[in-house]
C-alpha positions in Angstrom: 64.5 52.1 -91.8 61.2 50.7 -90.5 62.1 47.1 -91.2 65.3 47.0 -89.2 63.9 44.8 -86.4 62.5 42.3 -88.9 65.8 42.2 -90.8 67.7 41.7 -87.5 65.4 38.9 -86.5 65.8 37.3 -90.0 69.6 37.5 -89.6 69.3 35.7 -86.2 67.1 33.0 -87.8 69.6 32.5 -90.6 72.5 32.3 -88.1 70.6 29.7 -86.1 69.9 27.8 -89.3 73.6 27.8 -90.2 74.7 26.6 -86.7 72.0 23.9 -86.7 73.0 22.7 -90.2 76.7 22.5 -89.2 75.9 20.6 -86.0 73.2 18.3 -87.4 70.4 19.7 -85.2 67.7 19.2 -87.8 64.8 20.1 -85.5 66.4 23.5 -84.6 67.1 24.0 -88.3 63.4 23.3 -89.2 62.0 25.7 -86.6 64.5 28.4 -87.6 63.5 27.8 -91.2 59.8 28.4 -90.3 60.9 31.6 -88.5 62.9 32.7 -91.5 60.0 32.1 -93.9 57.6 33.9 -91.6 59.9 36.9 -91.3 60.5 37.0 -95.0 56.8 37.0 -95.6 56.4 39.7 -93.0 58.9 41.9 -94.8 56.7 41.6 -97.9 53.3 42.0 -96.3 53.5 44.2 -93.3 52.8 47.9 -93.7 53.3 50.3 -90.9 50.0 51.5 -89.4 48.0 48.6 -90.8 47.6 46.0 -88.1 45.7 43.6 -90.5 48.8 43.3 -92.7 50.3 41.0 -90.1 47.6 38.4 -90.6 48.9 36.7 -93.8 52.5 36.1 -92.6 51.2 35.1 -89.1 48.8 32.6 -90.5 51.4 31.1 -92.9 53.9 30.9 -90.0 51.4 29.2 -87.7 50.5 26.6 -90.4 54.2 25.9 -91.0 54.9 25.7 -87.3 52.2 23.2 -86.6 53.2 21.2 -89.6 56.9 21.1 -88.6 55.9 20.2 -85.0 53.7 17.4 -86.2 56.5 16.1 -88.6 59.0 16.0 -85.8 56.6 14.5 -83.2 55.5 11.7 -85.5 58.7 11.0 -87.5 59.5 7.7 -85.7 56.0 6.3 -85.6 56.0 2.9 -87.3 53.4 2.0 -89.9 52.5 -1.6 -89.5 49.0 -1.6 -91.1 47.1 0.6 -93.5 45.1 1.9 -90.5 48.3 3.4 -89.1 48.5 5.9 -92.0 47.0 9.4 -92.2 45.6 10.1 -95.6 47.7 7.3 -97.0 51.0 8.5 -95.5 53.1 7.8 -92.5 51.9 10.4 -89.9 55.1 12.5 -90.1 54.9 12.5 -93.9 51.2 13.4 -93.8 52.1 16.6 -91.9 54.7 17.4 -94.5 52.3 16.7 -97.5 49.1 18.2 -96.1 50.6 21.0 -93.9 53.6 22.2 -96.0 53.3 21.2 -99.6 49.5 21.5 -100.2 49.2 25.0 -98.7 52.2 26.1 -100.6 50.8 24.9 -103.9 47.4 26.5 -103.2 49.1 29.7 -102.2 51.3 29.8 -105.3 48.3 29.2 -107.6 46.2 31.8 -105.8 49.1 34.3 -105.8 49.7 33.8 -109.5 46.0 34.3 -110.3 45.9 37.5 -108.2 49.1 39.0 -109.7 47.9 38.1 -113.2 44.5 39.7 -112.6 46.2 42.9 -111.3 48.6 43.1 -114.1 45.8 42.5 -116.7 43.7 45.2 -115.1 46.6 47.6 -115.2 47.4 46.9 -118.8 43.7 47.3 -119.7 43.7 50.7 -118.0 46.8 51.8 -119.8 45.4 50.7 -123.1 42.2 52.7 -122.4 44.3 55.8 -121.7 46.3 55.2 -124.8 49.6 54.8 -122.9 52.3 52.5 -124.3 54.5 50.1 -122.3 
């Protein structure tokens, strides 16, 4: 099994998440969640012998890591005036909205478009060959 190391790391991240959830350590839970998401993405993207296949999960994990670090660093910052907001949000919430939600929605839309395009091309090729589904 070529993914044994990734699966063992994912198991470790899930155990850390469980322990953090049971003890109320929300920051440890958040960082372990980022690790679990990155490892899950790596299981889907990484191909042996193709170093560039590490780029998508590494970029996604880095964006999430920076977003979670920003959320935790600015979670207690008071907003006393409109100038204290970032993009209309309390700074910690801005990291959540612009660093977690927005990239996720863009990625989901882009992923849907790419998968739809590949499936449509495959169906067109099958129709051209006269194959039935």
